[in-house]
C-alpha positions as CSV (number, residue, x, y, z in Angstrom):
1,X,13.7,-10.4,12.0
2,X,12.4,-7.4,10.0
3,X,9.0,-5.9,11.0
4,X,6.1,-6.2,8.6
5,X,6.6,-2.5,7.7
6,X,10.3,-3.1,7.0
7,X,9.4,-6.1,4.8
8,X,6.8,-4.0,2.9
9,X,9.4,-1.2,2.4
10,X,11.9,-3.8,1.1
11,X,9.4,-4.9,-1.5
12,X,9.6,-1.5,-3.1
13,X,13.2,-2.3,-4.0
14,X,12.2,-5.3,-6.1
15,X,13.0,-4.7,-9.8
16,X,11.1,-6.0,-12.9
17,X,11.4,-9.8,-13.2
18,X,12.4,-10.1,-9.5
19,X,11.2,-13.7,-9.5
20,X,12.9,-14.7,-12.8
21,X,9.5,-15.3,-14.4
22,X,8.6,-11.8,-15.4
23,X,7.0,-10.5,-12.2
24,X,6.2,-6.8,-12.0
25,X,7.8,-4.6,-9.3
26,X,5.6,-3.9,-6.3
27,X,3.6,-0.7,-6.5
28,X,3.9,2.0,-3.9
29,X,0.1,2.1,-3.8
30,X,-0.1,-1.6,-2.9
31,X,2.5,-1.1,-0.1
32,X,0.7,2.0,1.3
33,X,-2.6,0.2,1.3
34,X,-1.0,-2.9,3.0
35,X,0.4,-0.7,5.7
36,X,-3.0,0.9,6.2
37,X,-4.7,-2.5,6.5
38,X,-2.0,-3.7,8.9
39,X,-2.7,-0.7,11.1
40,X,-6.4,-1.7,11.3
41,X,-5.5,-5.4,11.8
42,X,-3.0,-4.6,14.6
43,X,-5.8,-2.7,16.4
44,X,-8.0,-5.8,16.1
45,X,-5.2,-8.0,17.5
46,X,-4.6,-5.7,20.4
47,X,-8.3,-5.5,21.3
48,X,-8.8,-9.3,21.1
49,X,-5.5,-10.5,22.6
50,X,-5.2,-12.9,19.6
51,X,-2.2,-12.9,17.3
52,X,-3.1,-13.6,13.7
53,X,0.5,-14.7,12.8
54,X,0.6,-12.1,9.9
55,X,2.8,-12.6,6.9
56,X,3.4,-10.4,3.8
57,X,4.5,-11.3,0.4
58,X,5.0,-9.6,-3.0
59,X,2.7,-10.8,-5.8
60,X,3.8,-11.3,-9.4
61,X,1.4,-8.5,-10.6
62,X,3.0,-5.8,-8.4
63,X,0.8,-6.1,-5.5
64,X,1.0,-7.3,-1.9
65,X,-0.5,-10.4,-0.3
66,X,-1.2,-10.5,3.4
67,X,-1.8,-13.8,5.1
68,X,-3.1,-14.5,8.6
69,X,-5.2,-16.8,10.6
70,X,-7.8,-16.6,13.3
71,X,-9.4,-19.3,15.5
72,X,-11.7,-20.5,12.7
73,X,-10.0,-19.7,9.4
74,X,-6.9,-18.9,7.3
75,X,-7.1,-15.7,5.3
76,X,-5.3,-14.2,2.3
77,X,-5.8,-10.7,1.1
78,X,-4.3,-9.5,-2.2
79,X,-3.9,-5.8,-2.7
80,X,-3.4,-5.2,-6.4
81,X,-1.9,-2.1,-8.1
82,X,-5.1,-1.6,-10.1
83,X,-7.0,-1.1,-6.8
84,X,-8.7,-4.4,-6.8
85,X,-8.8,-6.7,-3.8
86,X,-8.9,-10.5,-3.6
87,X,-10.0,-12.1,-0.3
88,X,-9.7,-15.8,0.3
89,X,-10.9,-17.6,3.5
90,X,-10.3,-21.2,4.2
91,X,-12.3,-22.8,7.1
92,X,-9.9,-24.7,9.4
93,X,-12.5,-27.2,10.4
94,X,-14.1,-28.1,7.0
95,X,-11.4,-26.9,4.5
96,X,-14.2,-25.0,2.7
97,X,-12.9,-22.1,0.7
98,X,-14.7,-18.8,-0.1
99,X,-13.2,-16.3,-2.4
100,X,-14.2,-12.8,-3.3
101,X,-12.8,-10.1,-5.6
102,X,-13.6,-6.4,-5.1
103,X,-12.9,-4.1,-8.1
104,X,-12.2,-0.4,-8.0
105,X,-14.6,2.2,-9.1
106,X,-17.7,0.6,-7.7
107,X,-19.4,1.8,-4.5
108,X,-20.4,-1.8,-3.8
109,X,-16.7,-2.6,-3.6
110,X,-16.1,-0.4,-0.6
111,X,-19.3,-1.6,1.1
112,X,-18.6,-5.2,0.4
113,X,-15.0,-5.1,1.7
114,X,-16.0,-3.1,4.7
115,X,-18.7,-5.7,5.5
116,X,-15.9,-8.4,5.3
117,X,-13.7,-6.4,7.6
118,X,-16.6,-6.1,10.1
119,X,-17.0,-9.9,10.0
120,X,-13.3,-10.2,10.6
121,X,-13.6,-7.9,13.6
122,X,-16.4,-10.0,15.0
123,X,-14.2,-13.1,14.6
124,X,-11.5,-11.4,16.6
125,X,-14.0,-10.3,19.2
126,X,-15.0,-14.0,19.7
127,X,-11.3,-14.9,20.2
128,X,-11.0,-12.8,23.4
């Protein structure tokens, strides 16, 4: 089976309309950002000893979606070519969903997303 990095590189080969419904090709920026995030995520996995069962998918708008789970939740992160991020968390116990979107060009975006990454790190710390 291909590694996550190989899967991401293969996404760059997708042409316009790759899904037959007008999907955009995956942007280099989205793949690069996904690789950076996965580097951070892999560090969390190693530190906690918990595997998040990570999966990657191309999105119709030319981005990358990363999915994983931890002890308490299922997560989806969308990295879009315009620099925006979408983060979805589904609580495994209650099914409650929380969704946030972070838009480029706003200082609060970086702070908000980094706060969520910190919370994710705490979740992994509790998994050890």
